PyMOL CGO cylinders between C-alpha atoms (Angstrom):
from pymol import cmd
from pymol.cgo import CYLINDER

trace = [
    CYLINDER, 7.75, 20.78, -28.06, 10.06, 18.40, -26.22, 0.3, 1, 1, 1, 1, 1, 1,
    CYLINDER, 10.06, 18.40, -26.22, 13.80, 18.18, -26.08, 0.3, 1, 1, 1, 1, 1, 1,
    CYLINDER, 13.80, 18.18, -26.08, 15.80, 14.97, -26.37, 0.3, 1, 1, 1, 1, 1, 1,
    CYLINDER, 15.80, 14.97, -26.37, 16.61, 14.81, -22.63, 0.3, 1, 1, 1, 1, 1, 1,
    CYLINDER, 16.61, 14.81, -22.63, 12.97, 14.79, -21.56, 0.3, 1, 1, 1, 1, 1, 1,
    CYLINDER, 12.97, 14.79, -21.56, 12.27, 11.45, -23.24, 0.3, 1, 1, 1, 1, 1, 1,
    CYLINDER, 12.27, 11.45, -23.24, 14.79, 9.60, -21.05, 0.3, 1, 1, 1, 1, 1, 1,
    CYLINDER, 14.79, 9.60, -21.05, 13.28, 7.62, -18.20, 0.3, 1, 1, 1, 1, 1, 1,
    CYLINDER, 13.28, 7.62, -18.20, 14.65, 7.79, -14.66, 0.3, 1, 1, 1, 1, 1, 1,
    CYLINDER, 14.65, 7.79, -14.66, 16.94, 4.97, -13.55, 0.3, 1, 1, 1, 1, 1, 1,
    CYLINDER, 16.94, 4.97, -13.55, 16.04, 1.90, -11.50, 0.3, 1, 1, 1, 1, 1, 1,
    CYLINDER, 16.04, 1.90, -11.50, 17.36, 3.26, -8.20, 0.3, 1, 1, 1, 1, 1, 1,
    CYLINDER, 17.36, 3.26, -8.20, 15.67, 6.64, -8.66, 0.3, 1, 1, 1, 1, 1, 1,
    CYLINDER, 15.67, 6.64, -8.66, 12.28, 5.07, -9.34, 0.3, 1, 1, 1, 1, 1, 1,
    CYLINDER, 12.28, 5.07, -9.34, 12.62, 2.53, -6.51, 0.3, 1, 1, 1, 1, 1, 1,
    CYLINDER, 12.62, 2.53, -6.51, 13.71, 5.06, -3.88, 0.3, 1, 1, 1, 1, 1, 1,
    CYLINDER, 13.71, 5.06, -3.88, 11.18, 7.73, -4.88, 0.3, 1, 1, 1, 1, 1, 1,
    CYLINDER, 11.18, 7.73, -4.88, 8.34, 5.17, -4.93, 0.3, 1, 1, 1, 1, 1, 1,
    CYLINDER, 8.34, 5.17, -4.93, 9.32, 3.71, -1.56, 0.3, 1, 1, 1, 1, 1, 1,
    CYLINDER, 9.32, 3.71, -1.56, 9.67, 7.14, 0.03, 0.3, 1, 1, 1, 1, 1, 1,
    CYLINDER, 9.67, 7.14, 0.03, 6.38, 8.44, -1.38, 0.3, 1, 1, 1, 1, 1, 1,
    CYLINDER, 6.38, 8.44, -1.38, 4.33, 5.39, -0.40, 0.3, 1, 1, 1, 1, 1, 1,
    CYLINDER, 4.33, 5.39, -0.40, 6.00, 4.99, 2.99, 0.3, 1, 1, 1, 1, 1, 1,
    CYLINDER, 6.00, 4.99, 2.99, 5.40, 8.61, 3.97, 0.3, 1, 1, 1, 1, 1, 1,
    CYLINDER, 5.40, 8.61, 3.97, 1.86, 8.61, 2.58, 0.3, 1, 1, 1, 1, 1, 1,
    CYLINDER, 1.86, 8.61, 2.58, 0.96, 5.53, 4.61, 0.3, 1, 1, 1, 1, 1, 1,
    CYLINDER, 0.96, 5.53, 4.61, 2.33, 6.75, 7.95, 0.3, 1, 1, 1, 1, 1, 1,
    CYLINDER, 2.33, 6.75, 7.95, -0.46, 7.50, 10.38, 0.3, 1, 1, 1, 1, 1, 1,
    CYLINDER, -0.46, 7.50, 10.38, -3.28, 6.80, 7.95, 0.3, 1, 1, 1, 1, 1, 1,
    CYLINDER, -3.28, 6.80, 7.95, -6.38, 4.70, 8.59, 0.3, 1, 1, 1, 1, 1, 1,
    CYLINDER, -6.38, 4.70, 8.59, -4.70, 1.58, 7.22, 0.3, 1, 1, 1, 1, 1, 1,
    CYLINDER, -4.70, 1.58, 7.22, -1.83, 1.80, 9.67, 0.3, 1, 1, 1, 1, 1, 1,
    CYLINDER, -1.83, 1.80, 9.67, -4.18, 2.42, 12.57, 0.3, 1, 1, 1, 1, 1, 1,
    CYLINDER, -4.18, 2.42, 12.57, -6.40, -0.50, 11.53, 0.3, 1, 1, 1, 1, 1, 1,
    CYLINDER, -6.40, -0.50, 11.53, -3.34, -2.74, 11.27, 0.3, 1, 1, 1, 1, 1, 1,
    CYLINDER, -3.34, -2.74, 11.27, -2.22, -1.64, 14.73, 0.3, 1, 1, 1, 1, 1, 1,
    CYLINDER, -2.22, -1.64, 14.73, -5.63, -2.50, 16.19, 0.3, 1, 1, 1, 1, 1, 1,
    CYLINDER, -5.63, -2.50, 16.19, -5.85, -5.83, 14.36, 0.3, 1, 1, 1, 1, 1, 1,
    CYLINDER, -5.85, -5.83, 14.36, -2.42, -6.79, 15.62, 0.3, 1, 1, 1, 1, 1, 1,
    CYLINDER, -2.42, -6.79, 15.62, -3.30, -5.88, 19.20, 0.3, 1, 1, 1, 1, 1, 1,
    CYLINDER, -3.30, -5.88, 19.20, -6.67, -7.68, 19.09, 0.3, 1, 1, 1, 1, 1, 1,
    CYLINDER, -6.67, -7.68, 19.09, -5.52, -10.85, 17.34, 0.3, 1, 1, 1, 1, 1, 1,
    CYLINDER, -5.52, -10.85, 17.34, -2.30, -11.38, 19.25, 0.3, 1, 1, 1, 1, 1, 1,
    CYLINDER, -2.30, -11.38, 19.25, -0.78, -12.63, 15.99, 0.3, 1, 1, 1, 1, 1, 1,
    CYLINDER, -0.78, -12.63, 15.99, 1.26, -9.69, 14.66, 0.3, 1, 1, 1, 1, 1, 1,
    CYLINDER, 1.26, -9.69, 14.66, 3.06, -11.67, 11.94, 0.3, 1, 1, 1, 1, 1, 1,
    CYLINDER, 3.06, -11.67, 11.94, -0.22, -12.87, 10.41, 0.3, 1, 1, 1, 1, 1, 1,
    CYLINDER, -0.22, -12.87, 10.41, -1.56, -9.31, 10.50, 0.3, 1, 1, 1, 1, 1, 1,
    CYLINDER, -1.56, -9.31, 10.50, 1.67, -8.08, 8.92, 0.3, 1, 1, 1, 1, 1, 1,
    CYLINDER, 1.67, -8.08, 8.92, 1.39, -10.70, 6.16, 0.3, 1, 1, 1, 1, 1, 1,
    CYLINDER, 1.39, -10.70, 6.16, -2.23, -9.82, 5.44, 0.3, 1, 1, 1, 1, 1, 1,
    CYLINDER, -2.23, -9.82, 5.44, -1.56, -6.08, 5.46, 0.3, 1, 1, 1, 1, 1, 1,
    CYLINDER, -1.56, -6.08, 5.46, 1.50, -6.46, 3.23, 0.3, 1, 1, 1, 1, 1, 1,
    CYLINDER, 1.50, -6.46, 3.23, -0.42, -8.60, 0.75, 0.3, 1, 1, 1, 1, 1, 1,
    CYLINDER, -0.42, -8.60, 0.75, -3.27, -6.06, 0.71, 0.3, 1, 1, 1, 1, 1, 1,
    CYLINDER, -3.27, -6.06, 0.71, -0.85, -3.18, 0.03, 0.3, 1, 1, 1, 1, 1, 1,
    CYLINDER, -0.85, -3.18, 0.03, 0.81, -5.17, -2.74, 0.3, 1, 1, 1, 1, 1, 1,
    CYLINDER, 0.81, -5.17, -2.74, -2.57, -5.88, -4.37, 0.3, 1, 1, 1, 1, 1, 1,
    CYLINDER, -2.57, -5.88, -4.37, -3.79, -2.29, -4.13, 0.3, 1, 1, 1, 1, 1, 1,
    CYLINDER, -3.79, -2.29, -4.13, -0.44, -1.07, -5.48, 0.3, 1, 1, 1, 1, 1, 1,
    CYLINDER, -0.44, -1.07, -5.48, -0.76, -3.51, -8.38, 0.3, 1, 1, 1, 1, 1, 1,
    CYLINDER, -0.76, -3.51, -8.38, -4.11, -1.96, -9.29, 0.3, 1, 1, 1, 1, 1, 1,
    CYLINDER, -4.11, -1.96, -9.29, -2.50, 1.51, -9.22, 0.3, 1, 1, 1, 1, 1, 1,
    CYLINDER, -2.50, 1.51, -9.22, 0.41, 0.35, -11.37, 0.3, 1, 1, 1, 1, 1, 1,
    CYLINDER, 0.41, 0.35, -11.37, -1.84, -1.33, -13.95, 0.3, 1, 1, 1, 1, 1, 1,
    CYLINDER, -1.84, -1.33, -13.95, -4.20, 1.63, -14.19, 0.3, 1, 1, 1, 1, 1, 1,
    CYLINDER, -4.20, 1.63, -14.19, -1.24, 4.01, -14.37, 0.3, 1, 1, 1, 1, 1, 1,
    CYLINDER, -1.24, 4.01, -14.37, 0.35, 1.95, -17.13, 0.3, 1, 1, 1, 1, 1, 1,
    CYLINDER, 0.35, 1.95, -17.13, -2.91, 1.96, -19.10, 0.3, 1, 1, 1, 1, 1, 1,
    CYLINDER, -2.91, 1.96, -19.10, -3.45, 5.70, -18.58, 0.3, 1, 1, 1, 1, 1, 1,
    CYLINDER, -3.45, 5.70, -18.58, 0.09, 6.47, -19.71, 0.3, 1, 1, 1, 1, 1, 1,
    CYLINDER, 0.09, 6.47, -19.71, -0.62, 4.68, -22.99, 0.3, 1, 1, 1, 1, 1, 1,
    CYLINDER, -0.62, 4.68, -22.99, -3.87, 6.62, -23.51, 0.3, 1, 1, 1, 1, 1, 1,
    CYLINDER, -3.87, 6.62, -23.51, -2.94, 10.11, -22.28, 0.3, 1, 1, 1, 1, 1, 1,
    CYLINDER, -2.94, 10.11, -22.28, 0.03, 12.42, -22.72, 0.3, 1, 1, 1, 1, 1, 1,
    CYLINDER, 0.03, 12.42, -22.72, 2.17, 12.79, -19.56, 0.3, 1, 1, 1, 1, 1, 1,
    CYLINDER, 2.17, 12.79, -19.56, 1.27, 16.49, -19.22, 0.3, 1, 1, 1, 1, 1, 1,
    CYLINDER, 1.27, 16.49, -19.22, -2.46, 15.71, -19.33, 0.3, 1, 1, 1, 1, 1, 1,
    CYLINDER, -2.46, 15.71, -19.33, -2.01, 12.90, -16.79, 0.3, 1, 1, 1, 1, 1, 1,
    CYLINDER, -2.01, 12.90, -16.79, -0.17, 15.26, -14.43, 0.3, 1, 1, 1, 1, 1, 1,
    CYLINDER, -0.17, 15.26, -14.43, -2.92, 17.88, -14.78, 0.3, 1, 1, 1, 1, 1, 1,
    CYLINDER, -2.92, 17.88, -14.78, -5.62, 15.31, -14.06, 0.3, 1, 1, 1, 1, 1, 1,
    CYLINDER, -5.62, 15.31, -14.06, -3.73, 13.97, -11.04, 0.3, 1, 1, 1, 1, 1, 1,
    CYLINDER, -3.73, 13.97, -11.04, -3.25, 17.51, -9.72, 0.3, 1, 1, 1, 1, 1, 1,
    CYLINDER, -3.25, 17.51, -9.72, -6.93, 18.33, -10.16, 0.3, 1, 1, 1, 1, 1, 1,
    CYLINDER, -6.93, 18.33, -10.16, -7.90, 15.07, -8.45, 0.3, 1, 1, 1, 1, 1, 1,
    CYLINDER, -7.90, 15.07, -8.45, -5.63, 15.86, -5.48, 0.3, 1, 1, 1, 1, 1, 1,
    CYLINDER, -5.63, 15.86, -5.48, -6.98, 19.42, -5.17, 0.3, 1, 1, 1, 1, 1, 1,
    CYLINDER, -6.98, 19.42, -5.17, -10.54, 18.11, -5.44, 0.3, 1, 1, 1, 1, 1, 1,
    CYLINDER, -10.54, 18.11, -5.44, -9.93, 15.47, -2.78, 0.3, 1, 1, 1, 1, 1, 1,
    CYLINDER, -9.93, 15.47, -2.78, -8.30, 18.04, -0.52, 0.3, 1, 1, 1, 1, 1, 1,
    CYLINDER, -8.30, 18.04, -0.52, -11.25, 20.41, -0.88, 0.3, 1, 1, 1, 1, 1, 1,
    CYLINDER, -11.25, 20.41, -0.88, -13.75, 17.61, -0.28, 0.3, 1, 1, 1, 1, 1, 1,
    CYLINDER, -13.75, 17.61, -0.28, -11.91, 16.32, 2.80, 0.3, 1, 1, 1, 1, 1, 1,
    CYLINDER, -11.91, 16.32, 2.80, -11.55, 19.89, 4.08, 0.3, 1, 1, 1, 1, 1, 1,
    CYLINDER, -11.55, 19.89, 4.08, -15.27, 20.51, 3.68, 0.3, 1, 1, 1, 1, 1, 1,
    CYLINDER, -15.27, 20.51, 3.68, -16.05, 17.23, 5.47, 0.3, 1, 1, 1, 1, 1, 1,
    CYLINDER, -16.05, 17.23, 5.47, -13.77, 18.22, 8.35, 0.3, 1, 1, 1, 1, 1, 1,
    CYLINDER, -13.77, 18.22, 8.35, -15.34, 21.68, 8.53, 0.3, 1, 1, 1, 1, 1, 1,
    CYLINDER, -15.34, 21.68, 8.53, -18.82, 20.19, 8.61, 0.3, 1, 1, 1, 1, 1, 1,
    CYLINDER, -18.82, 20.19, 8.61, -17.75, 17.80, 11.34, 0.3, 1, 1, 1, 1, 1, 1,
    CYLINDER, -17.75, 17.80, 11.34, -16.32, 20.64, 13.42, 0.3, 1, 1, 1, 1, 1, 1,
    CYLINDER, -16.32, 20.64, 13.42, -19.38, 22.83, 12.91, 0.3, 1, 1, 1, 1, 1, 1,
    CYLINDER, -19.38, 22.83, 12.91, -21.79, 20.02, 13.76, 0.3, 1, 1, 1, 1, 1, 1,
    CYLINDER, -21.79, 20.02, 13.76, -19.68, 19.09, 16.77, 0.3, 1, 1, 1, 1, 1, 1,
    CYLINDER, -19.68, 19.09, 16.77, -20.02, 22.60, 18.16, 0.3, 1, 1, 1, 1, 1, 1,
    CYLINDER, -20.02, 22.60, 18.16, -23.74, 22.72, 17.47, 0.3, 1, 1, 1, 1, 1, 1,
    CYLINDER, -23.74, 22.72, 17.47, -24.57, 19.49, 19.32, 0.3, 1, 1, 1, 1, 1, 1,
]
cmd.load_cgo(trace, "trace")
């Protein structure tokens, strides 16, 4: 049961800004940024490191876009959202358990 307004896609600016904001915030302070920081400091060639890191992010984003495009043609949007939510909860639980194990083992050593 869908209404006519739900089939409209968001506009160019909305998609661009929301994608930039989401990816930018998700990448802040993660392992990739820290690795890039270290590579830049060690190599002494920050622009080459920037170029390599930017190209890597573009390529990994391309994989996400292509897989997302394929999944959207195979699955209904509601099912895709449910699967993404379950994946995020599962990853959160797994990472939380890894952190807890690390803390417990750190105190036992």
